[in-house]
C-alpha positions in Angstrom: 1.7 13.6 -6.6 1.2 11.1 -4.8 0.5 7.5 -4.8 -2.4 8.9 -6.8 -3.3 6.5 -9.0 -3.7 6.9 -13.0 -5.4 3.4 -13.4 -7.9 2.6 -15.9 -11.6 2.5 -15.1 -11.4 -1.3 -14.6 -7.4 -0.9 -13.4 -4.1 -2.6 -15.0 -4.2 -6.6 -15.7 -1.9 -8.8 -14.1 -0.5 -10.1 -17.3 -1.2 -7.5 -20.7 -0.4 -5.1 -23.2 -0.3 -1.7 -21.9 -1.4 0.8 -24.4 1.0 3.9 -23.4 0.3 7.2 -25.0 3.8 7.1 -26.0 6.4 5.0 -25.7 8.6 7.5 -23.8 7.9 9.0 -20.5 4.7 10.5 -19.9 5.1 13.9 -18.0 5.1 13.9 -14.3 3.2 16.4 -12.7 4.6 18.5 -9.4 2.7 15.8 -7.2 4.7 12.4 -8.8 8.2 13.7 -9.7 9.8 15.6 -12.1 8.8 17.3 -15.8 6.0 18.5 -17.6 8.1 18.4 -20.6 8.1 14.1 -22.1 11.4 13.6 -22.1 13.3 11.8 -25.0 14.3 8.6 -24.8 17.7 7.3 -23.3 20.1 8.3 -26.9 23.0 6.1 -25.2 21.2 3.2 -23.1 23.5 0.8 -20.9 23.7 -2.5 -22.7 21.9 -5.5 -20.5 24.2 -7.9 -19.2 23.6 -11.3 -21.0 22.4 -12.6 -17.1 20.0 -9.8 -17.0 19.7 -7.8 -13.7 18.1 -8.4 -10.3 15.4 -6.3 -9.6 13.6 -6.5 -5.8 12.2 -4.2 -3.6 9.9 -4.3 -0.4 6.0 -3.0 -0.6 5.3 -1.0 2.3 1.1 -0.7 4.0 -0.2 1.3 6.9 -0.3 -0.9 10.1 -4.4 -0.8 10.1 -4.6 -2.9 6.7 -6.6 -5.8 6.8 -7.9 -7.8 4.5 -11.1 -9.8 4.2 -10.2 -13.7 4.4 -12.4 -15.1 1.8 -11.7 -12.9 -0.9 -12.1 -13.9 -4.8 -8.9 -14.0 -5.8 -7.7 -18.0 -6.2 -4.3 -17.1 -5.0 -5.5 -16.3 -1.3 -4.2 -18.6 1.0 -4.8 -19.4 3.4 -9.0 -19.0 2.4 -11.1 -18.9 5.1 -14.7 -18.2 5.0 -16.6 -16.4 6.7 -20.2 -16.2 5.5 -21.7 -16.7 9.4 -21.2 -15.1 13.0 -20.1 -19.0 14.0 -16.9 -18.6 11.4 -16.3 -14.5 11.8 -13.3 -13.0 11.4 -11.2 -11.4 14.2 -11.0 -7.6 13.9 -9.0 -5.0 16.2 -9.6 -1.4 15.1 -8.7 1.4 13.9 -9.2 -1.2 10.6 -9.2 -0.3 6.6 -10.4 -3.7 5.4 -10.1 -4.6 1.8 -12.8 -7.2 0.5 -15.5 -9.2 -1.8 -18.6 -9.9 -1.4 -21.1 -11.5 -4.4 -24.8 -13.3 -4.7 -23.6 -16.7 -6.6 -22.8 -16.7 -10.3 -22.3 -13.0 -10.2 -18.7 -11.3 -10.4 -15.4 -12.2 -12.2 -14.6 -16.5 -12.2 -12.4 -17.5 -9.0 -13.5 -18.5 -5.4 -16.9 -17.7 -5.1 -18.2 -17.2 -8.2 -20.2 -20.8 -8.1 -21.4 -20.9 -4.3 -21.6 -16.8 -4.1 -20.1 -15.0 -1.0 -22.8 -13.0 0.2 -21.8 -12.1 3.5 -19.2 -11.7 4.9 -18.9 -11.4 8.8 -16.4 -9.9 11.4 -16.5 -10.0 15.5 -15.3 -7.1 16.7 -15.1 -5.2 20.0 -16.6 -1.4 20.1 -16.9 1.3 22.0 -19.4 3.7 22.0 -18.5 7.1 19.3 -16.9 4.8 16.8 -18.6 5.0 13.5 -18.7 1.2 11.4 -18.0 3.1 7.7 -18.4 0.6 4.6 -17.5 2.3 1.0 -18.5 -0.1 -2.1 -17.4 -0.1 -5.7 -20.2 -1.5 -7.3 -22.9 0.7 -9.5 -26.2 0.0 -6.2 -28.5 0.4 -9.7 -26.5 -3.3 -10.4 -24.5 -4.5 -7.3 -25.7 -3.2 -4.2 -24.1 -3.7 -0.8 -25.4 -3.6 3.0 -24.2 -3.5 6.3 -25.8 -4.4 9.2 -25.0 -5.0 13.0 -25.5 -8.4 14.7 -25.4 -8.6 18.7 -22.9 -10.3 20.4 -24.9 -14.1 20.5 -25.5 -13.5 16.5 -29.6 -13.6 17.2 -30.6 -10.0 16.7 -30.0 -7.0 14.0 -29.4 -4.1 16.0 -28.2 -1.8 13.4 -28.2 -1.4 9.6 -27.7 0.3 6.9 -29.4 -0.2 3.7 -29.4 2.9 1.5 -31.1 2.4 -2.2 -28.7 4.9 -3.8 -25.6 5.1 -2.1 -22.4 3.9 -1.9 -21.6 4.5 1.2 -22.9 2.8 4.0 -22.8 3.8 8.0 -23.4 2.6 11.5 -22.7 4.7 14.4 -22.0 2.5 17.6 -24.3 3.8 20.6 -23.1 1.1 23.5 -20.1 -0.5 23.5 -19.7 -4.1 23.3 -18.4 -7.2 21.2 -20.9 -6.9 18.0 -20.9 -8.9 14.4 -20.1 -6.2 11.7 -21.8 -8.0 8.1 -20.9 -7.5 4.9 -24.0 -8.5 2.0 -24.2 -8.7 -1.4 -27.9 -7.5 -1.7 -27.7 -8.0 -5.3 -24.1 -8.6 -7.6 -20.6 -8.3 -6.7 -18.0 -6.0 -5.3 -15.5 -4.9 -4.2 -15.1 -3.3 -0.5 -14.1 -0.9 2.3 -14.5 -1.4 5.3 -13.3 1.2 8.1 -13.6 1.5 11.5 -11.8 4.5 13.2 -11.2 5.6 16.9 -14.2 7.7 18.2 -15.3 10.9 16.8 -12.9 9.8 13.8 -16.1 9.5 11.6 -18.2 12.0 10.2 -22.0 12.3 10.3 -24.0 8.7 9.8 -27.5 10.2 8.6 -28.0 6.3 7.2 -29.1 4.5 10.1 -31.0 6.8 12.5 -34.2 9.2 11.8 -31.5 12.2 12.0 -30.7 11.7 8.0 -31.7 14.8 6.3 -34.9 13.2 4.5 -38.8 12.7 5.4 -38.9 8.9 6.8 -42.9 9.5 6.1 -42.4 9.9 2.2 -40.3 8.8 -0.5 -40.0 10.7 -4.2 -40.4 9.0 -7.3 -40.5 9.3 -11.2 -42.7 7.1 -12.8 -41.4 5.3 -15.4 -42.5 6.2 -19.1 -41.4 5.7 -22.8 -39.0 2.5 -23.8 -38.1 0.3 -20.7 -41.9 1.4 -19.2 -44.2 -1.5 -17.7 -46.4 -3.0 -19.9 -50.3 -1.8 -18.3 -50.9 -5.6 -16.8 -47.5 -5.5 -15.2 -48.5 -1.9 -14.1 -51.6 -3.3 -13.0 -49.8 -6.5 -10.7 -47.6 -3.5 -9.2 -50.4 -1.2 -7.9 -52.0 -4.1 -6.5 -49.2 -4.8 -4.4 -48.9 -1.1 -3.7 -52.2 -1.0 -2.4 -52.4 -4.0 -0.5 -48.9 -2.4 1.7 -50.7 0.5 2.3 -48.9 3.0 0.0 -50.7 6.3 -1.3 -49.8 8.3 -4.4 -49.4 11.9 -4.1 -49.7 14.1 -7.0 -48.9 10.8 -9.3 -51.6 11.9 -12.3 -49.3 15.2 -12.4 -46.3 15.5 -14.9 -43.1 14.9 -13.2 -42.2 13.0 -9.8 -44.8 12.4 -7.1 -44.7 11.5 -3.9 -45.1 7.9 -2.0 -46.8 8.6 1.7 -45.9 5.3 3.5 -48.0 3.6 5.8 -48.6 5.1 9.1 -46.7 3.7 12.2 -43.7 1.2 12.3 -46.0 -1.6 12.4 -48.2 -0.7 9.5 -44.9 0.2 7.4 -43.0 -3.3 8.0 -46.0 -5.0 7.2 -46.0 -2.8 4.2 -42.8 -3.8 3.6 -43.2 -7.7 4.2 -46.1 -7.6 1.1 -43.8 -5.7 -1.5 -41.1 -8.1 -0.6 -43.9 -11.6 -1.1 -43.9 -12.4 2.3 -46.5 -13.6 4.7 -45.1 -11.7 7.3 -42.7 -8.8 8.6 -39.1 -10.0 8.9 -36.6 -8.0 10.1 -33.7 -10.2 10.1 -31.9 -12.7 7.1 -30.5 -16.0 7.0 -27.0 -16.4 8.8 -25.3 -17.5 6.3 -25.3 -17.9 2.5 -29.0 -17.8 0.9 -29.7 -17.0 -2.5 -33.0 -15.0 -0.8 -32.2 -10.9 -0.5 -34.4 -11.4 3.1 -35.0 -13.9 5.6 -36.4 -17.0 5.8 -39.9 -17.2 8.1 -38.0 -19.0 10.6 -35.5 -15.9 11.2 -35.9 -14.3 14.8 -37.2 -11.4 14.8 -35.6 -8.0 15.5 -36.5 -5.0 18.1 -38.3 -2.5 15.4 -36.4 -0.3 12.9 -35.6 3.3 12.9 -38.2 4.9 10.3 -35.5 6.5 8.4 -34.6 3.0 8.2 -37.7 1.8 6.7 -38.0 4.6 4.2 -34.4 3.4 2.7 -35.6 -0.8 2.3 -39.2 0.9 0.6 -37.3 2.6 -2.1 -35.2 -0.4 -2.5 -38.2 -2.4 -3.3 -40.1 0.0 -4.8 -37.3 0.5 -6.8 -37.2 -3.6 -7.8 -40.7 -3.1 -9.2 -39.5 -1.7 -13.0 -42.4 0.9 -12.5 -40.4 3.8 -12.0 -37.5 5.7 -13.1 -36.1 6.3 -9.5 -37.7 6.5 -5.5 -35.9 8.1 -3.5 -35.7 9.6 0.1 -37.6 13.0 0.2 -34.5 15.2 0.6 -34.2 17.7 2.8 -31.4 20.0 1.6 -29.4 23.3 2.5 -28.4 25.6 0.8 -24.7 25.6 0.7 -22.2 28.0 3.3 -19.2 30.1 2.4 -18.0 30.4 6.2 -18.9 28.3 9.7 -17.4 26.3 12.1 -15.5 23.7 12.4 -15.4 20.8 12.6 -18.2 20.7 9.6 -20.6 18.4 8.4 -19.3 17.5 5.3 -19.1 13.3 5.9 -15.2 13.1 4.6 -14.1 15.7 6.9 -13.2 12.8 9.1 -10.4 12.0 7.1 -9.3 15.7 6.0 -9.0 16.8 10.0 -5.5 15.9 10.5 -4.1 17.7 7.5 -6.7 20.8 8.2 -6.1 20.5 12.1 -2.3 20.5 10.8 -2.5 23.8 9.5 -5.0 25.5 11.8 -7.6 25.9 9.9 -10.6 25.5 12.9 -9.0 27.9 14.2 -8.7 31.0 11.3 -12.6 29.5 10.2 -13.9 30.7 14.0 -12.1 34.0 13.5 -13.9 34.8 10.4 -17.0 33.2 11.6 -16.9 35.5 14.7 -16.6 38.8 12.2 -19.5 41.4 12.6 -19.8 41.6 8.8 -18.2 39.1 6.4 -16.8 40.9 2.6 -19.1 40.0 -0.2 -16.3 39.4 -2.9 -15.7 36.1 -3.2 -11.6 35.1 -3.6 -10.5 33.3 -6.9 -8.3 30.7 -7.3 -7.0 29.2 -10.5 -6.3 25.3 -10.8 -4.0 24.9 -13.6 -4.0 21.1 -14.2 -5.6 18.3 -15.6 -8.9 19.9 -15.1 -11.8 19.7 -12.8 -15.2 17.6 -13.0 -17.4 20.3 -13.6 -20.3 18.4 -12.0 -18.7 16.9 -8.9 -21.0 18.5 -6.3 -17.7 19.4 -4.3 -16.7 21.6 -7.2 -19.8 22.4 -9.3 -21.2 25.3 -6.2 -17.3 26.9 -6.2 -17.3 27.2 -9.9 -16.3 30.8 -11.6 -16.7 29.8 -14.7 -16.4 26.0 -16.8 -12.4 27.1 -17.3 -10.6 27.1 -20.4 -8.1 24.5 -22.2 -4.9 25.4 -22.5 -3.0 22.2 -24.1 -1.4 22.0 -27.6 -3.0 19.0 -29.7 0.2 19.4 -32.5 3.1 20.9 -33.4 1.9 24.0 -34.9 0.5 24.7 -31.0 -3.2 24.6 -32.1 -5.3 24.5 -28.5 -7.8 21.6 -28.2 -11.2 23.0 -28.2 -12.6 21.9 -24.8 -13.4 23.4 -21.7 -11.5 23.3 -18.4 -13.5 20.2 -17.6 -11.2 16.9 -17.2 -12.7 14.5 -20.7 -10.2 12.1 -20.5 -12.1 8.5 -20.7 -10.9 5.2 -19.1 -8.7 3.6 -21.7 -6.6 7.7 -20.7 -6.0 6.6 -17.7 -6.7 9.6 -15.7 -6.6 9.9 -12.1 -8.5 13.2 -11.6 -5.6 15.6 -10.3 -6.6 18.9 -10.6 -10.6 17.7 -9.0 -8.4 16.7 -6.0 -6.3 20.0 -6.4 -9.3 22.4 -6.7 -11.1 20.3 -3.6 -8.3 21.0 -1.3 -8.0 24.6 -2.4 -11.9 25.7 -2.0 -14.1 22.7 -2.0 -18.1 23.5 -0.8 -18.3 23.2 2.8 -21.0 22.7 5.5 -23.1 20.9 2.7 -22.6 17.2 4.1 -21.5 16.5 1.3 -18.0 14.8 0.3 -15.2 16.5 1.8 -14.3 20.6 3.1 -11.9 22.9 1.6 -9.8 25.5 3.0 -11.4 28.1 1.4 -14.6 27.6 0.8 -16.1 31.3 0.2 -13.1 30.8 -2.5 -14.3 30.0 -6.7 -12.5 27.9 -8.8 -11.1 28.8 -11.9 -10.3 25.1 -14.1 -7.7 26.0 -16.3 -6.5 22.2 -18.6 -2.7 22.4 -19.8 -2.4 18.5 -19.0 -2.6 15.7 -21.0 -2.6 12.2 -21.1 1.0 12.6 -22.6 1.8 15.7 -20.4 2.0 18.9 -20.5 3.5 21.5 -22.5 5.2 24.4 -21.0 4.1 26.5 -23.7 0.9 26.2 -22.9 1.4 26.4 -18.4 2.8 29.9 -19.4 -0.3 31.2 -21.5 -2.5 29.8 -18.2 -1.0 31.8 -15.9 -1.0 35.0 -18.6 -4.9 33.8 -18.7 -5.4 33.7 -14.9 -3.8 36.9 -14.6 -6.2 38.4 -17.3 -2.9 39.2 -19.3 -2.9 39.1 -23.2 -2.8 35.4 -24.5 -3.3 33.2 -27.5 -6.8 32.5 -26.7 -7.4 36.0 -27.3 -9.7 36.5 -24.5 -8.9 37.0 -20.6 -11.7 35.5 -17.5 -14.4 38.7 -16.2 -11.5 39.1 -13.4 -8.6 38.2 -12.9 -7.6 35.4 -10.0 -6.1 35.9 -6.4 -3.5 33.0 -6.2 -2.5 30.5 -9.0 -1.8 27.1 -8.0 0.6 24.8 -10.2 0.6 21.5 -8.9 3.3 20.2 -11.8 6.5 20.8 -12.7 10.0 19.4 -13.7 13.4 18.7 -12.7 15.3 21.6 -13.9 16.5 24.8 -13.5 14.3 27.7 -13.9 13.6 29.0 -17.3 13.6 32.2 -18.6 9.9 31.3 -19.6 8.4 30.8 -16.0 10.4 33.5 -15.2 8.8 36.3 -17.2 5.6 35.1 -16.9 5.3 34.7 -12.9 7.1 38.1 -13.0 4.0 39.3 -15.5 1.4 37.7 -13.2 2.6 38.7 -10.2 3.1 42.3 -11.5 -1.2 41.9 -11.9 -1.5 41.3 -8.4 -2.1 37.4 -8.5 0.1 35.1 -6.4 1.3 32.1 -7.5 2.1 28.5 -5.2 3.9 25.6 -7.0 4.8 22.2 -5.6 8.8 21.1 -4.9 8.5 18.4 -6.5 8.3 14.1 -5.2 11.8 13.4 -6.2 12.9 13.4 -2.1 15.0 15.1 0.1 17.8 15.2 -1.7 16.5 16.6 -5.1 16.6 20.4 -5.7 13.3 22.3 -6.1 11.6 21.6 -9.3 10.9 24.0 -11.8 8.3 26.6 -11.7 8.4 26.0 -8.2 12.1 27.6 -8.1 11.7 30.1 -10.4 12.1 33.9 -8.3 8.4 35.2 -6.9 6.9 31.6 -6.7 6.1 30.3 -3.4 7.4 26.8 -3.1 5.9 24.3 -1.0 7.1 21.2 0.4 5.2 18.7 1.9 4.6 17.5 5.9 3.0 14.3 6.9 0.5 14.1 9.9 3.7 14.4 12.6 4.8 17.6 11.1 7.7 16.0 10.1 9.0 16.5 6.2 8.0 13.6 4.4 10.4 11.6 2.0 9.6 12.7 -1.2 9.6 16.0 -0.8 12.1 17.3 -2.7 14.2 20.9 -0.9 16.4 23.3 -1.5 16.7 27.2 -0.7 13.8 28.0 -2.8 11.6 26.5 -0.3 9.0 29.1 1.1 6.9 27.5 3.3 5.6 23.4 4.2 1.8 21.8 4.1 0.2 18.6 4.4 1.0 16.5 1.4 0.4 12.9 3.2 2.3 9.7 3.6 0.2 6.7 2.5 2.4 4.4 4.1 1.4 5.6 7.8 -2.3 5.2 9.4 -1.5 7.5 12.6 -4.8 9.7 12.6 -7.0 7.5 14.5 -9.5 7.3 11.9 -8.2 3.7 10.6 -7.4 5.5 7.0 -4.6 6.1 5.4 -2.5 9.6 6.2 -3.4 10.7 2.8 -4.7 14.6 1.7 -8.0 13.3 1.5 -10.4 15.3 -1.6 -12.6 15.2 -4.4 -12.1 12.7 -7.4 -13.6 10.9 -10.4 -13.5 7.3 -11.3 -15.3 5.4 -14.4 -18.0 2.7 -14.6 -18.1 -0.3 -16.7 -19.7 1.7 -19.5 -17.5 4.3 -19.3 -19.2 6.8 -17.5 -17.7 9.2 -15.4 -19.0 9.5 -11.5 -17.7 11.7 -9.0 -15.9 10.1 -5.7 -13.5 11.3 -2.5 -10.4 9.7 -1.6 -6.7 10.0 -0.9 -3.7 11.1 -3.0 -0.2 11.9 -1.4 2.6 14.8 -2.6 3.8 18.6 -2.6 1.1 18.2 -5.4 -1.4 18.3 -2.5 0.6 20.4 -0.2 0.6 23.4 -2.3 -3.5 23.9 -2.8 -3.2 24.0 1.3 -1.3 27.2 0.9 -3.2 28.4 -2.6 -6.5 27.7 -0.2 -4.8 29.8 2.9 -4.0 32.9 0.4 -7.4 32.7 -1.2 -8.2 33.1 3.0 -5.9 36.0 3.1 -7.6 38.1 0.0 -10.9 37.3 1.0 -10.0 39.3 4.4 -8.2 42.0 2.2 -8.5 41.8 -1.4 -5.6 44.4 -2.2 -3.2 42.2 0.1 -0.5 41.3 -3.2 2.4 39.3 -3.6 5.5 41.3 -2.0 3.2 42.0 0.7 2.5 38.1 1.0 6.2 37.5 0.9 6.8 40.1 3.6 4.3 38.5 5.7 5.9 35.2 5.2 9.7 36.4 5.7 8.2 37.9 9.4 7.1 34.5 10.3 3.2 35.8 10.3 1.7 33.2 8.6 3.4 30.1 9.9 5.5 28.0 12.8 8.9 27.8 12.4 9.5 23.8 12.0 13.3 22.5 11.4 16.4 25.3 12.2 15.9 28.5 13.5 14.2 30.9 10.8 14.3 29.8 7.0 16.0 26.7 6.3 15.7 24.7 3.0 13.5 21.9 4.1 10.6 23.6 5.7 11.0 27.2 4.5 9.8 29.4 6.7 7.8 27.0 8.5 4.8 25.1 8.6 1.6 27.4 7.1 -0.7 28.6 10.1 -4.4 29.7 8.4 -5.5 31.6 11.7 -1.9 33.7 11.7 -2.8 34.0 7.7 -6.2 35.3 8.8 -4.6 37.7 11.9 -2.2 38.8 9.0 -5.0 40.3 6.6 -7.6 41.6 9.2 -4.5 43.7 10.7 -3.5 45.0 7.1 -6.8 46.6 6.9 -6.5 47.4 10.4 -9.1 44.9 12.4 -8.5 43.8 14.7 -9.0 40.1 15.3 -11.9 39.2 17.0 -11.6 37.9 20.6 -15.1 36.5 21.3 -15.0 32.6 21.7 -11.3 32.2 21.8 -10.7 28.8 23.1 -7.7 26.0 23.6 -7.8 23.6 21.4 -5.4 20.8 20.6 -3.8 19.9 17.2 -4.3 17.3 16.9 -7.5 16.1 18.2 -6.6 12.3 17.9 -3.7 10.1 18.1 -3.0 6.3 17.3 -0.4 4.8 18.8 -0.9 1.8 16.5 1.4 -1.1 18.2 4.7 0.3 18.4 4.3 4.2 19.2 5.6 5.2 22.2 5.6 8.5 22.2 3.8 11.7 20.6 3.0 15.4 20.7 0.3 17.5 20.9 -0.3 21.4 20.3 -2.6 23.5 22.7 -3.4 27.0 21.3 -5.9 29.7 21.6 -8.0 30.1 18.6 -8.1 33.5 19.4 -7.3 35.7 22.3 -8.8 33.9 25.9 -8.3 33.9 28.8 -8.3 30.4 29.4 -5.3 28.8 30.4 -4.4 25.4 31.0 -4.6 23.7 34.8 -2.8 19.9 34.1 -3.4 17.5 31.6 -4.5 14.6 32.6 -4.6 10.7 31.2 -7.9 8.2 32.4 -5.6 5.3 32.5 -2.2 4.8 34.4 -0.3 3.8 31.2 -0.6 7.2 29.0 1.7 10.2 30.9 1.0 13.9 29.5 4.7 16.2 30.0 4.8 20.0 28.7 7.5 19.9 26.4 8.1 23.8 25.4 5.2 25.4 26.8 4.0 29.0 28.5 4.6 28.5 32.0 1.4 31.2 31.9 -0.6 29.6 29.9 0.0 25.6 29.7 0.0 26.6 25.9 2.5 24.7 23.5 3.6 21.7 23.1 3.2 18.4 25.2 4.3 15.0 25.4 2.7 11.7 25.3 4.3 8.7 26.5 2.6 5.0 26.3 3.4 2.1 28.5 2.0 -1.2 27.5 3.1 -3.0 30.3 0.2 -1.1 32.2 -2.3 -2.5 30.2 -3.7 -5.7 31.8 -4.1 -8.0 28.0 -3.3 -7.7 24.4 -6.2 -6.0 22.3 -7.0 -2.7 21.2 -7.8 0.4 23.9 -8.8 4.0 23.5 -7.4 6.1 26.5 -8.5 9.7 26.8 -6.3 12.8 27.4 -8.5 15.4 29.1 -7.3 18.7 29.4 -8.9 21.0 32.3 -8.3 24.7 31.6 -9.4 27.6 33.8 -11.6 29.0 34.0 -14.3 26.3 33.8 -13.9 24.2 31.1 -12.4 20.7 29.8 -11.6 18.3 26.5 -10.5 15.5 25.7 -8.0 14.1 23.6 -8.7 10.3 22.0 -6.3 8.0 21.5 -5.3 4.6 20.1 -3.3 2.4 20.8 -2.9 -1.6 20.5 -0.6 -4.1 22.5 0.3 -6.6 20.6 0.1 -10.4 22.3 4.2 -10.7 22.1 4.5 -6.9 22.8 6.5 -6.7 19.7 6.0 -4.3 17.1 5.6 -7.0 14.2 2.4 -6.1 12.6 -0.8 -8.3 11.5 -1.3 -5.6 8.2 -2.4 -7.1 5.3 -4.1 -6.6 1.9 -4.3 -10.2 0.7 -2.3 -11.3 -2.4 0.0 -8.6 -4.3 1.5 -8.1 -8.0 3.9 -6.6 -8.8 3.5 -5.9 -12.6 7.5 -5.5 -14.9 6.6 -2.7 -17.9 8.6 -2.5 -20.8 8.2 1.3 -21.5 9.0 1.5 -24.5 6.7 -1.0 -26.0 3.9 -0.5 -23.7 4.4 -4.7 -22.8 3.3 -5.5 -19.6 6.6 -8.6 -19.7 5.6 -10.1 -16.3 4.3 -9.7 -13.1 5.4 -11.1 -9.9 3.6 -12.0 -6.5 5.2 -10.6 -3.9 5.7 -12.5 0.0 4.0 -11.3 2.3 5.8 -11.4 6.3 4.8 -9.3 9.5 3.3 -6.2 8.1 5.1 -5.9 4.4 5.9 -7.3 1.2 8.9 -8.2 -0.8 9.4 -9.1 -4.1 11.9 -10.1 -6.9 12.5 -11.4 -9.5 16.0 -11.9 -11.7 17.0 -11.4 -15.3 15.2 -8.5 -16.6 16.2 -8.4 -20.1 15.7 -4.6 -21.4 17.6 -1.3 -20.3 14.0 0.9 -19.2 11.4 -0.5 -16.9 8.6 0.8 -14.8 7.1 -1.2 -11.7 3.4 -0.9 -10.5 1.6 -3.0 -7.9 -1.2 -3.7 -6.9 -4.4 -6.5 -5.2 -6.9 -8.7 -7.1 -9.2 -8.7 -4.6 -12.1 -10.0 -6.9 -9.5 -12.2 -9.4 -10.7 -10.4 -12.8 -6.8 -9.9 -13.6 -6.9 -5.9 -13.8 -4.9 -4.4 -10.5 -5.6 -1.2 -8.9 -9.2 -1.0 -9.1 -11.2 1.5 -7.2 -10.8 -0.4 -3.4 -7.9 -2.3 -3.8 -4.5 -1.4 -3.2 -2.1 -0.3 -5.8 1.1 2.0 -5.9 4.1 2.2 -7.9 7.9 2.9 -8.0 8.6 5.9 -6.5 5.2 7.3 -6.5 2.7 7.2 -9.5 3.2 9.9 -12.1 0.4 12.3 -13.1 0.7 11.6 -16.7 -0.7 8.0 -16.8 1.6 5.6 -16.2 4.6 5.1 -13.6 7.8 6.7 -13.8 10.1 5.4 -16.3 13.7 3.9 -15.1 16.9 3.4 -16.6 19.2 0.8 -15.5 22.5 0.7 -15.4 22.7 -2.3 -13.0 21.0 -4.6 -10.2 18.7 -2.8 -8.5 17.4 -3.8 -5.0 16.4 -0.4 -3.7 12.2 -0.7 -5.7 10.5 -0.3 -2.5 7.6 1.7 -2.4 4.0 2.2 -0.3 0.7 0.5 -1.3 -2.5 2.1 0.0 -5.9 1.0 -0.9 -8.0 3.1 -3.3 -10.3 4.2 -0.8 -13.3 7.1 -0.8 -14.3 4.6 -3.9 -17.0 5.4 -6.6 -18.8 3.7 -8.5 -17.4 0.7 -11.1 -19.8 -2.0 -12.7 -18.6 -6.0 -12.2 -20.8 -7.9 -14.7 -20.9 -11.4 -14.4 -18.5 -11.8 -17.3 -16.4 -9.1 -15.2 -14.8 -6.1 -16.2 -12.5 -7.2 -18.4 -15.1 -8.0 -21.1 -16.7 -4.5 -20.8 -13.2 -2.8 -21.0 -12.0 -5.2 -23.9 -8.8 -6.2 -22.0 -7.4 -10.3 -22.4 -7.5 -11.8 -19.0 -4.2 -12.9 -17.9 -2.7 -16.3 -19.2 -1.1 -17.4 -16.4 -1.6 -17.2 -12.7 
């Protein structure tokens, strides 16, 4: 598992009594470390010396991390106001920045509560093709945040994204130059993440242009009725304003939603918007600096005409605020979900996923399938045995074979929970929606402009819930496996058809037991492939169970550089490696940590569950990559069974060899290759892989060298049979050179090494050189690079998440005994505590950007030693002496989702007391 984040809906308080579901250690998932069974307390703990233990460690963060200079956290030092262009905070790119904004007297008490901090300004040099992306944590119905781009002189808004019902805003850069990026609290208070990656590293940015998938001339509205409806007098006043604004209601006299026709022409729409805002004339900009007014004062400078789509979104926001409508939203143009297509897809989150899908050669695999003259009609079925999935998640709902079942014993008699496969845990359970993330990687709905992509978008998902907050029992996992395979089990039921592949992103650190060995043998005999995560205890720990059982495909984890991660367990049972992520790095040019990105969920302050998207890391994230590849194979050849797939693995037909030649204990047979797997499946049914459209591609297609990396490799490979060959690989800047490392002399395909000499750059800053691959007979493409040169030329980084707090928790009582503020220096944090007087310990750390005394809210940095557990709390340590090696990684909970911040702060909504000391 990952640095995935089993936090409460409003995070973990910096000083509190943590209510654990059991005093014993919670079970850990395969992504988080060890067992799925609840371990017993240490029967003979080592006595604690009278002086106690010394505890310390280092907290690592990605070099692209940055923090808003005027957070609400009262411990931020220095605190520098950045609320107007003249006070703007300088940023480099790529960057992933955490911050807070709030209107006066909204949000938790802190630096900004009384005066307000509605605007954060950042001065940044941007190049064409970059996208400024904003995600905020609040529910936009209560606390809405907008994004503006101002010209270099601070006089004109040159781009804006002001969605009425979205937590995501973006502006695409079309002209290189200096800009002011303005994050604005339209209403309320919120934590936010601001990301700017390399050119081409973001998904489609529809919010600012007329290319958005809605009709900019109309809005869809539903009049409010019943409780909360406006009085007749108030409604008449609204109607008068609508008429004055030039709006026409179409179909309002009939049941259901109706259309609102906007005035014709940009000028008329601008005048109408001013009327709705109670203004005498159109206003195109807001005041520079703090103001209680959501719009500009009358003397604000005029702006150029705004895009029609942007005006429509502003109309929606103003109309919603009248109270006359249950909702007002764009009249979206929806497209049917496709089951296949060429990559990159239009899913917004794909830019984050690009590194791990390119690493397994998924774009070429999808090109193979798309080029087939005819495609199969039966969709493969992936059984995800985990903590359930969010059934109404937009990325998963279209993919569900059924709502699934729960095989989770609720008492010692083995009685089953009666729930469906849905993750029904509450905010107090601190779920991380692990199964939702796993299912999204294997088979998320793709090509729908929503969320992210899945490895096998034509597959269906069978969610089987075995993990409750206290963990999972082996009995339950075995019963779920039997059910997935259509075999007799204690539910007395079987699915309408058996699964093609089972994904087990869970496990324990022990040898394979008889129950798992028997179950795997049974389901394999029924024709089901079993894929299991190797575990996250580190390279020196043997593969855990059930991955170490004969017949299971044990999956280890790689980082974005195709290297084995430090957490991936190893041993002779490892069969294959796949991307698991390393959130302590940011090397893809996106500005975000190198995690595996997929579907997630969270809760708002009222306890309502909300769909989201974000990163986790671990072998749990690697396993569904392999399960998805197996689903691709069984889509093309449903009769391709476990024995045949084992044989293809052993032949190297499904992987790229890494590490020692042949099978080894670190990578198994190598890194899974989706294109090779598709070719092997086609060959197994006598179908030659399609040759039409074969092209040479680069993996990765973008690279971030950061401030100190000097070399990196790029793999040039053909998506299918092609006449193309590499003529040259050249750079547009003398600082970058390319040399063939392991290539085919006839085609130029293979590994090329790119080297950077920073002395060739004229000054410090961020640079975006491009490497051009020229091909015969007549084509070329580019690989985007990012290089940072520091003023001193050193490798020191200014990466910063602001104040970070380390919580030391006694797992036997659930008490957070103390919190320690970590010390930042040169891009990392160190912490130390002397005199720990208890035999057991849990360690967790995170930021508290909004000063509500809760760490690890969505959008804030979070981590635990060594990784966060899937059971809901950090792993438990038994001490026998001082521990000065409690090092772990912090990463923001990006892909953030709704979390309302009321004026009293989320602590009041959650019922957890605020901190009693700072």
